[in-house]
C-alpha positions in Angstrom: -54.3 37.2 28.3 -51.2 39.1 29.0 -50.3 36.2 31.5 -51.0 33.7 28.9 -49.0 35.4 26.2 -46.1 35.8 28.6 -46.2 32.2 29.5 -46.4 31.1 25.9 -43.4 33.4 25.1 -41.6 31.7 28.2 -42.1 28.4 26.9 -41.2 29.2 23.4 -37.8 30.8 24.8 -37.3 27.7 26.9 -37.8 25.3 23.9 -35.5 27.3 21.7 -32.8 27.1 24.5 -33.2 23.3 24.7 -33.1 23.0 21.2 -29.9 25.2 21.0 -28.3 23.1 23.9 -29.2 19.8 22.3 -27.6 20.9 19.0 -24.4 22.0 20.9 -24.5 18.4 22.8 -24.7 16.8 19.3 -22.1 19.0 17.7 -19.8 18.6 20.7 -20.4 14.7 20.4 -19.7 14.5 16.8 -16.5 16.9 17.3 -15.5 14.1 20.1 -16.0 11.4 17.8 -14.1 12.7 14.9 -11.3 13.7 17.0 -10.9 10.0 18.7 -11.3 8.6 15.0 -8.6 11.3 13.9 -6.3 10.1 16.7 -6.3 6.6 15.8 -6.0 7.3 12.1 -3.0 9.5 12.6 -1.1 6.9 14.5 -1.4 4.2 11.7 2.0 2.8 10.6 0.6 1.3 7.4 -2.5 1.3 5.3 -3.6 -2.1 6.4 -3.4 -0.9 9.8 -5.6 2.2 8.7 -8.4 0.1 7.2 -8.6 -2.3 10.2 -9.2 1.1 12.3 -11.8 2.2 9.6 -13.8 -1.0 10.1 -13.8 -1.1 13.6 -14.7 2.8 14.1 -17.7 2.6 11.3 -19.2 0.1 13.4 -19.3 2.1 16.5 -19.8 5.6 14.9 -22.8 4.6 12.8 -24.2 1.5 14.3 -26.4 -0.5 11.8 -24.9 1.2 8.9 -23.0 -0.7 6.4 -20.2 0.1 3.8 -17.1 -0.4 2.0 -13.8 1.4 1.3 -12.1 1.1 -2.1 -8.7 2.1 -3.0 -7.4 2.6 -6.5 -5.2 -0.2 -8.0 -1.8 0.8 -9.3 -3.1 0.7 -12.9 -5.9 3.0 -12.1 -8.5 1.1 -14.1 -10.3 -0.6 -11.0 -11.0 0.3 -7.4 -10.0 -2.7 -4.9 -12.1 -3.5 -2.0 -9.9 -3.1 1.1 -12.3 -3.3 4.1 -16.1 -3.4 4.9 -18.3 -3.4 8.0 -21.6 -4.7 8.7 -22.0 -6.4 5.2 -21.5 -9.9 4.5 -19.4 -9.8 1.2 -17.1 -7.1 0.1 -16.7 -6.6 -3.9 -13.1 -7.5 -4.9 -13.3 -4.4 -7.3 -15.4 -1.9 -8.9 -14.8 0.2 -12.0 -14.4 4.0 -11.7 -17.3 4.8 -13.8 -19.7 2.7 -11.9 -20.1 5.4 -9.2 -21.9 8.6 -9.8 -19.7 10.5 -6.9 -16.3 9.6 -9.0 -17.9 10.5 -12.2 -19.0 13.9 -10.6 -16.1 14.6 -8.5 -18.0 15.2 -5.2 -19.9 13.0 -2.7 -23.2 11.7 -3.8 -26.2 10.7 -1.8 -29.2 8.6 -2.8 -32.6 8.8 -1.2 -36.0 7.3 -2.1 -37.4 10.9 -2.3 -34.6 12.6 -4.2 -34.0 12.8 -7.8 -31.4 10.3 -7.9 -29.8 7.5 -10.0 -28.3 4.3 -8.5 -24.8 3.8 -8.8 -23.9 0.6 -10.9 -21.7 -0.6 -8.0 -24.7 -0.6 -5.7 -27.1 -2.2 -8.1 -24.6 -4.9 -8.9 -24.3 -5.8 -5.3 -27.8 -5.1 -4.0 -30.0 -5.7 -7.2 -33.5 -4.6 -7.2 -33.4 -3.8 -3.6 -31.0 -1.0 -4.4 -33.9 1.3 -6.2 -36.6 0.3 -3.8 -35.2 1.0 -0.3 -31.5 1.9 -0.5 -30.4 5.1 1.3 -26.7 5.4 0.7 -23.8 7.8 0.3 -20.6 7.7 -1.8 -17.7 9.8 -0.6 -14.4 10.3 -3.0 -11.5 9.7 -1.0 -8.9 12.5 -1.9 -5.4 12.8 -1.0 -3.2 15.8 -1.9 -5.7 16.7 -4.6 -5.7 13.3 -6.3 -9.0 10.8 -5.9 -7.1 7.7 -4.4 -10.4 5.6 -3.5 -14.2 5.5 -2.6 -16.1 5.5 0.6 -19.4 3.9 0.4 -22.1 4.1 3.2 -25.6 2.5 3.5 -28.0 3.9 6.1 -31.0 1.7 5.7 -30.1 -0.6 9.1 -29.1 2.5 11.0 -29.9 2.6 14.7 -30.3 6.6 15.0 -31.2 6.5 18.7 -27.6 4.9 19.4 -25.9 7.5 17.1 -26.4 10.6 18.9 -25.9 12.2 15.4 -28.4 14.2 13.8 -27.5 14.0 10.2 -25.6 10.8 9.5 -24.8 11.4 5.8 -23.2 14.8 6.9 -21.4 13.1 9.5 -20.1 10.1 7.0 -18.8 13.0 4.7 -16.7 14.5 7.6 -15.6 10.9 8.3 -14.7 10.6 4.8 -12.6 13.8 5.0 -10.6 12.6 8.1 -10.1 9.2 6.3 -8.9 10.9 3.2 -6.4 13.1 5.3 -5.2 9.9 7.2 -4.7 8.0 3.9 -2.9 10.8 2.2 -0.4 11.2 5.3 0.4 7.3 5.1 0.8 7.2 1.5 3.2 10.4 1.6 4.9 8.6 4.6 5.6 5.4 2.5 6.5 7.2 -0.4 9.1 9.1 1.7 10.6 5.9 3.1 10.5 4.1 -0.3 12.5 6.7 -1.5 15.2 6.3 1.3 15.3 2.7 1.1 15.2 2.1 -2.9 17.3 2.3 -5.7 15.7 4.9 -8.0 16.9 3.0 -11.2 16.0 -0.6 -10.6 13.6 -0.4 -7.8 15.6 -2.7 -5.6 16.6 -2.1 -2.0 19.6 -0.1 -1.4 22.8 -1.0 0.5 21.7 0.5 3.7 18.5 -1.2 3.8 20.3 -4.7 3.0 22.6 -4.2 5.8 19.7 -3.8 8.2 17.9 -6.6 6.7 20.7 -9.0 7.4 21.1 -7.6 11.1 17.5 -8.4 11.5 17.9 -11.9 10.0 20.6 -12.6 12.7 18.2 -11.8 15.4 17.0 -14.3 18.0 15.7 -17.8 16.8 17.4 -17.3 13.4 19.0 -20.7 12.3 21.2 -18.8 9.5 20.7 -17.5 5.8 22.4 -17.6 2.7 24.1 -14.6 0.7 24.5 -14.1 -3.0 26.8 -11.3 -4.2 27.0 -10.9 -8.0 27.8 -8.2 -10.8 27.3 -8.0 -14.4 30.3 -9.2 -16.5 32.0 -6.8 -18.5 29.6 -4.2 -17.8 32.1 -1.0 -18.8 31.5 -2.7 -22.4 28.0 -1.7 -22.4 28.5 1.8 -21.4 31.6 2.2 -23.6 30.1 0.6 -27.0 26.3 1.7 -26.5 26.1 4.4 -24.3 25.3 5.0 -20.5 21.6 4.8 -21.4 22.0 1.2 -22.8 24.1 0.2 -19.4 21.0 1.6 -17.5 18.8 -0.6 -19.4 21.0 -3.7 -18.7 20.7 -2.7 -14.8 16.9 -2.3 -14.9 16.9 -5.5 -16.8 18.8 -7.5 -14.0 16.8 -5.6 -11.3 13.2 -6.8 -13.2 14.5 -10.3 -13.3 15.2 -10.4 -9.8 11.9 -9.1 -9.0 10.0 -11.6 -11.0 12.2 -14.6 -9.9 12.4 -13.9 -6.2 9.4 -15.0 -4.6 10.1 -16.8 -1.3 11.1 -14.0 0.8 14.4 -13.2 -0.6 15.6 -9.5 -0.4 17.4 -8.2 -3.3 19.7 -5.2 -3.3 21.7 -2.9 -5.9 24.9 -2.4 -3.7 26.0 0.3 -6.2 27.4 0.4 -9.8 26.6 -3.1 -11.3 27.1 -4.8 -8.1 24.0 -6.7 -6.7 23.4 -8.8 -3.5 20.4 -11.2 -2.2 19.9 -12.2 1.2 18.4 -15.8 1.0 16.3 -16.7 4.4 17.3 -20.1 4.4 20.4 -21.8 6.1 23.4 -22.8 4.2 25.4 -22.1 0.8 23.4 -24.7 -0.9 20.1 -22.8 -1.1 22.1 -19.7 -2.0 23.9 -21.3 -4.6 20.8 -23.0 -6.3 19.3 -19.7 -6.6 22.4 -17.9 -7.9 22.7 -20.7 -10.6 18.9 -20.1 -11.7 19.3 -16.3 -11.8 22.5 -16.9 -13.7 20.8 -18.8 -16.5 17.7 -16.6 -16.3 19.8 -13.4 -16.9 21.8 -14.9 -19.8 18.8 -16.0 -21.6 17.3 -12.5 -21.2 17.0 -10.5 -24.7 17.7 -6.7 -24.2 16.5 -4.4 -26.8 17.8 -0.7 -27.0 16.6 1.6 -29.6 16.4 -0.5 -32.9 19.0 -3.0 -32.0 19.6 -6.2 -29.5 22.2 -5.8 -26.8 24.8 -8.4 -26.6 23.9 -11.4 -23.9 24.1 -10.2 -20.4 26.1 -12.7 -18.0 26.8 -12.3 -14.4 29.3 -13.9 -12.0 28.3 -14.7 -8.5 29.9 -15.6 -4.9 27.6 -17.3 -2.1 28.2 -17.4 1.7 26.1 -18.0 4.7 25.9 -16.8 8.1 26.8 -18.0 10.7 29.4 -20.5 8.9 31.1 -17.5 7.0 31.2 -14.9 9.5 29.7 -13.4 12.8 28.4 -10.1 11.3 26.8 -8.8 8.0 30.1 -7.2 7.0 32.0 -10.4 7.5 29.6 -12.6 5.3 29.6 -10.1 2.5 33.4 -10.1 2.3 33.2 -13.8 2.2 30.7 -13.5 -0.6 32.6 -11.1 -2.5 35.8 -13.2 -2.1 33.7 -16.1 -3.8 32.6 -13.5 -6.4 36.4 -12.7 -7.4 37.2 -16.4 -7.7 34.2 -16.7 -10.2 35.6 -13.8 -12.2 39.1 -15.5 -12.2 37.6 -18.7 -13.1 36.2 -17.4 -16.4 33.1 -15.5 -15.5 29.4 -16.3 -15.8 29.6 -18.7 -13.2 28.8 -19.2 -9.4 31.5 -19.7 -6.9 32.0 -20.4 -3.0 34.6 -18.9 -0.8 37.9 -21.3 -0.8 
């Protein structure tokens, strides 16, 4: 009897040791997978690149699972579908109140056995099948304390033997945390870069970025480009007669008009003060002149309200030039465009001119 008891105790000890060893292997495997995911995510240069990596990794980390990643739109009224895996169709968007995890502020797991309610965005995509057989998880994507998106996982097709993961839902939450951190880093990097290349008043590019854009446009294979240089006529009058806030309103209006009208790859910049420039990625002066004339008419026709009054009409004078015909480098082409701008000023303002 004592021998049997000792043997039983030894077997139980061996089983416990094997279980501990198996648990440690699982933990190490999960840590290795998360480290690999993290390494790739932290190397991303853009959100689009990050979304591609999420799609590829989820297929490999949780084979047979399906899911989507949604990111809040700028208006914050919907979340846009940005990537999916192992699912035939990605919803273009969902509303924030359609998900229990977003409404409750933490991850939400739906199981057949639990006291759970199906999220509206799942019911909309799966219909009656959602209630009957779904096992899914929703994980809020949080960046710097702000919820920026949602990760949705479905586990019904999960091939557990291939994962080496004990608890797929818990592992998915960990994946969500790493993805959240990576999105936060990319967004912060984009914001800092945007601040370094944008004019804060108009939202247009600044002079430094514009000169770099011209140098890039002069790269191998380029057939040439046009350049528009313009400024607001009698801008000092707006500041003197209506105040500097009115002058800022005029500059913002010009910036908004450029952003609305430039749709063919043009690069618009506020060079400083009331001076602007546009890189037109088409060879010759003609395309630049046509664009400048359309903008001149559009800006003149824009009515600007400031406080309780309408400001005088905004007019611009513009000069155009082109590379390579007007100079070998960005500074030379810009000088030629400025010469044409001065000709337009001398010719009576509110017009477009070319270098002599």
